[in-house]
N, C-alpha and C positions, 0 to 999 in steps of 0.2 A: 516856210523859211523865215527865220527871225531877222528882223531889221536891226542889226547891231548898232547902227548909227542912231536910230530912234531910241533904243534902250539907253545908250550912253547919254543922249540928250536928256532923257527923263532923270537919270542919276544926277546930271549936272543941275537940273532944276531943284532936285532934293537937297543937294549940298548948298545951293544958293539960299534956299528957304531956311535951312538950319543956321546958316551964317548970318542972315539978316535978323533972325530972332535972337542971336547971341547965345545959341545952345552949343556947348562943347561936345564934339563928337569925333570919332575916328573909325576907320574901317578896321576890322579884326584880321583881315587877310588882304594881301595886295593882289587882288584878282584883276583889277582894271588895266594894269600895265601889261597883262599877258597878251593882249590883242583882242580876243573875243570877249564879249560880255559874259559875266559869270551866270550860272544858273540862278543864284540868288545873292543878295548883297548883305553881309553881316555888318551891322553898324552899332557901335557902342556909344551911348549918349549919357549925359549927366543924369543920374538916377533921380535927383531932386526935380528935374524938369521933364521927367519921362512922360507924364500925362499930357503936358503941354505939347511935347513932340508928337504924340498920337493925334492930338487935335489938329496940328499943322498938317500932318500927312493925310488926315481925313478930309481936310479941305482941298487937298490936291488930288483926291479921287482914290486914295488907298483905303482898303477895307480889311478889317481884322479877319484873319483866317484861323489862327491858333492863339489862344490866350495863355497867360502865365499859369493858369491852372494845370495845363498839360506840359508846358515847358517853363519851369520857374524862372523868374527874373527876365523873361524874354517874351516878345510878342511877334508873331509872324503876320505880315500884311501882304496883300496882293492888289494889283491894279490891272484893269483891262484898258488898253489904249492902242490905237493904231492896228487893231486886229491881233494883238498879242498880249500875253500875261507877263507882268513884271512882279517879282517877289522881293520883299525886304524883310530881313530878320532884325528886329530892333532889340538890343540888349541893354538892360539896366545894370547888370553885373557880369563878370566873367564867370560863366557857369557852363558846366556840361553834366547832363543827367542829374540835375538838382545839386551838383557839387560845386561850390565856390572854390576856385583854385588860385586866385590872384586878385590883387587889389586894383579895382577898376579906376578909382580916383587917381591912383599913382600913374596908371597908364595914360589917362586923359591929361594929366598935368605935364607929362613928358612927351606928348605927341609932337609930330613934325609935319609941316605942310608938304604935299606932293601934288603938283599941278593944281587942280581946283578942289582937292579934298585933303584929309589928314590921315596919317598912318602912325602906328606906335613906333617907338624906337626899335632898332634892330634886335636889341636884347629882349624887349617886351614881345616883339613879334615872334621871336624864336620860342619863347615860353608858351605863347598862345597857340602856335602851331603844334608843338609837342603835346600839350595837354588836350587840344582838340582831337588829335589822332589817338592818343593813348586812352583817354577817358571816353570820348564820344564814339570813336570808330573801332576801338579795341585793337588797333593795328596802325602802323605807319603807312599811309596811303602813298601809292606810287607818284601821284601828282605833287605831293608835298615833300617827298624824300629829298630831291636835289636841293630845294631851298633850305630845308633843315640842315643838310650837310654843309652848305655854304655858310649859313649863319653860325653854326656850331663851331666852325674853325676860327671865327673872329669874335666870338662872344666873350664878354668881360664877366667873369663869374661874380665879382662883387656887385656889378651893376644889375645882374640877373637877380640877385638876392633881395634887392630893395622891394620889389613888388611881391615877393613870395614869403618873406620872413613871417608875417602874421599867420599864414595858412599852413606852414610846415611842409610845403611841397617842394622846397628847394633841393633836399637830398635826392628825391626820386628823379627830379629833372637832371641832376648831375649824373646819376646812374645811366640814364638814357643817352645823354650827350657823350658819355665816355665810350659808348659802344652802340652808336646809331645803326650801323649796318646789321648787327645781330638782331636788334629789335625790328628792323625792316624785313629781314629774311625769315625771322621766326615769330609769327604773330602770337605764339604761346607765351613768349617773354613779355610782350606788350600786355597780354591779359593778366599775367602775374603782377606786373607793375601796377596795373589798374586796381587789382584787388588789394594790393598792399597800400596804395594811396587811400582807397576808401576806408580800409581798416584804421589807418592813422587819423584820418579826418573824423571818423565817427568817434574815436576815442577823445579827440580834442573838442568836438562839437556834438554833444548828445542830441541836439535838435535835428541833426542831419538824418538820423535813423527814422524819426517820425516823418520828416519831409519826404524821404525816399519811399517809405511805406505808403503814404498818402498818394504819391505820384503813381506808384504801381497799381493801387486800388482804382484810381481814376482811369488809368489806361485799360485795366481789365474791364471796367464797366463800359468803356467806349467800344471795346471789341464785342461785348455781349449785349449791348443795348438793343432791345427788340424793336425799337421805333425805326421806321423807314425815314431816315433823315434826308436822303437825296430826293429830289423831285422826280416825278414821272410826267413827261411832256408827250402828248398824243397829237399826231398830225393826221388830219382828215382831208378829203377832197375827192373829186371824181377821178377816174383813171386818166392819167396824162397831165394832172395838175402840178406834178413835180415833187411829190411826197418823198420818194426814195432818194432823189438827188439832194433835196434840202436836208433830210435827216442824216445822210452820209456826210455832207459838208459840215453840219453842226457837230457831229461826233468828232470829226477830224480837228475842228477848231477848238473844242473843249479839251481834247486830249493832248494838246501841244504842251510844251515845257511850261511848268508852273501853273498849268490850268487845272481843270477839274476832271476826274475820271468819268468817262461817259461810255455808254454802249448802245448800239442800235438794235432794236428788237421788234420783229414783226408780231403784231398783236391783233391782226384781223381775224374775225370769226371764221372757222372752218377753212383756213387757208392752207395749213401744212400738216395738221394732225387729223385727217379725216378718219373717223371710226368706221370700220368695215362691218359693224354689226348689222347695219341696215343698208345693204348695197344698193346704190343708185336712188333709192326711194326718196331721201330727203332733198335730192338735187334736181328732180324732174318737175318742171312747172306743171301745176294743175293736179298734183297727186292728192291734195287734201279735199275733203268734202266738209263744208261748214254746216253748222246747225241750221242756218237759214236755207241753204240748198237742200238739206235733208227734209225739212218740213215741207218746202215747196214741192219736191219730188214725191213725198209721201202722200200729199193731198191730190196730186195730179194722176198718180198711177191708178189704173183700173185693174182690180185683182182678176186673175185668170186661173182656172183650176190646174194646179200642179200638185201631185201627191206629196205628202210629207216625207215619205221614204225617198222619192226621187230628189226632192229638194235637199234632204240631208246628205244623200250620196254625192250630189253635185257640189255642195258646199265643202264636204270632206275632201273630195278630189282637188278642188281649187286650193284648199289650204295646204295639202301635202304635195301638190304639183304633179299628180298622176294624169296621164293623157285620157281624153274623152273618146268614147265611141261616137259614131255618127249620130245615133239617137240622143246620146247625152249632150252633144254639141247643140242640137235643136232645143233640148230642155234648158240648157245653160243660157241660150240667147233669150228664151221666153222668160226665164227667172230674172235675168238682168233687166228686162224691159218692164216686167209687171209685178215682180215679187217685192212686197214691202219688207218682208223678213230679210231678203238679200240686201236691200237698200239700207236697212238698219245695221246689218252686220258690216256693210261697207263704211257706215258712219262710225261704228265702234273702232274699226280698223284705222280710220283716219285719226280718231282721237288718240289711239295708242301710239300711232306713228308720230303725231305731233308731240305727245308727252315725251317719247323717247328722244325725238330730235332736240327739243329744248333742254332736256336733262343733260344729254351728251354735250350740247353746245355750252351749257353752264359749266360742266366739268372741265371741258377743254379751256375755256376762258379763265376759270379760276386757277387751273394749272399754269397757264401763261402768266397770270398775275402773280402767282407764287414765285415763278422764276424772276419776275421783275422785282418783287419784294426782297428777294435775297440779294440782288444787286444793290438795291436802295439801302439796305441795312449796312452794307459795306461802303456807303457814301459814294456810290457810283450812280450818276444820273442816267436814267433810262429814257431813251428817245424812241417812242413807239410809232411805227409805221402802221396806221389804221388802229381801230379800237372797236369796242362792242357796239358803238353806235352804227357801224356799217351794216348791221342786220336790218336797218330800216331802208336801205337803198342799195343800188347797184345790183350785182349778181344775186346777192342774198334776197333782195326784194323780189326779183323775178322768179327765184326758186321757191320762195316761201311767200307767195303773194297774199296769203290770208294771215289770220292771227295777228293783226296789227296791234291790238291791245296787249297781247302776250309779249310781243317784241318790245313794246314800250315799257312793260313791267320789268322785263329783263334789264333794260337800260337803266331803269330807276334803281333796281336792287344791286346792280354791279358797282364796284368801286369807281369813283370818279377820278380822273387824272388830276395832277396838280394844276396843269394848264392844258387846254385843248385848243389847237390852232386849226382853223379851216382855211385851206389854200384856195385862192381864186386866181383864174387865168382866163384870158380871152378864149372864146370858143374856137377860133381859127387855129390857135396854137395847140389846143388839146386835140382837135380833130386831126391835125397833122401828125401828132404823136401816136394816137390810138385810132387807127382806121377801122377798128371793129365796132366803134360807136357811131350811131347815126345822130344827126343834129337833134332830132326829137327826143331820143333817149338821153342825150347829154343835158338838154333843158329840163327833162323830167327829174333826173338824178340831182341836178344842181338845185332845183326847187325844193327837193326833200332835204338836202343838206342845209339850205337856208332856213328851212322850218326848224330843223334840229338846232341850228346855231342860235336862233331866237329863243328856243325853249331851254337850252342848257348853257347859254351864255358863252358860246365859243368865241375865240378871238380870231378875227378875219385877217388874213395875210395876203396881200397882193404879190403874186410872183412875177413882178415886173423887172427883175434884175437877175443876174447869175446866182446860183445857189450859194456860192461863197460869200457874196455880198449880203444876201438875205440872212445867212447864218450870223454874220458879223453884226448886223442890225439887231437881231434878236438878243444876242449876248450883251451887247451894249445896253439895251433897254432893260434887261433882266439881271444885270450883273449884281446890283445891290441885293436883290432878292436871293440870288444864288449864294452870295457870300454870307448872308444872314442865316440861311438854312444850313449851310455846310460848315460854319465856324465851330471850332471845338475848344 
């Protein structure tokens, strides 16, 4: 829930800072008197002091979200304070879709004070609302329709013409005002008015065509840019440390109004997409036979005479799963205990199983990473619950107790997250949440995580507060990094 009082206070601080600096400004829409704080605030400032205004807002904690390259003569800024995001659209000119439709200097010269901020005159406000809807939204929005009707009835046409004469948009404005209801009921009329306005403006200003083409090109590249601009944050920790609660709270916080798009994704190895090609075998502790065990058993075994034909028959039946006769069961037990050939075949089977296990593990994790990559290309932050490092500990370590170097190699070869957080909590809290863990197992798993944290430079997070508070702390600490990565 947004704190409307807190947002209004932030706006008041902004107005005070601009006033103290002597920078002329006014709001482009009268949203503050409606009661609720608006989604974002559109502020027109003196173009000669636009850069100075950006520096003032930067000192107040605002960070650039969208530059003038994607929205000409305008910069979008955002700030995170009090657990909520605040957005400001700073305008140097009166522009919609790269189209200047009105004289900004004239609007600032005629502005009027309202409470602790400034607004355009009624005639200028009417023109701004109409062109914002027709050019920017391609229709008259329901929320602006009553105000447009009210202002249109009392508008002075000669006064309206003062700020529109240079741009040639006054005739189209008059057409809309003469039949506001038709333009409201029929968006097709609004689209036709927009096309006619663009045609006239292009004819009067040849540079507008180049500007609009450059803008479309930049936006096309933004949609098709292959780089994963959004970060990937991975959260690790023993079962019960609060990973799921924290990641869910973080996604809720980031997805609030004016925030950043975020998604929660489970990226633990072999958690949800278990391949059935090797039923049970990769998950049973002790299934593998290492090279050291094979050599030790090979030297220890005392060969006992078993015919090659009997050995081949027993091995074949073992491979195809055929039942043994009573005599074959005796031979099978003798081969298991004394045959070096059988031991070697078991070693080969272990190697094949291990190769299949780690190959399928890599395929699954790369598939999960590909899903995360597609989100990140769309500038959606991926909050990962677990990551590939979990093959070194927990259930995975108990299931695949061997091949430590292979598991370490997989961790090195796999993509590293933008940031990896290791959650810490006191053992009593974890044991209360996860009664399937013993104190000894908990200490063992925590020791492995601590070793991984030192090796891969994880960031440790103490879960000493509710998940919502921890999420807020993380966003406050990393807000500058997020805004820098996601700015366009």
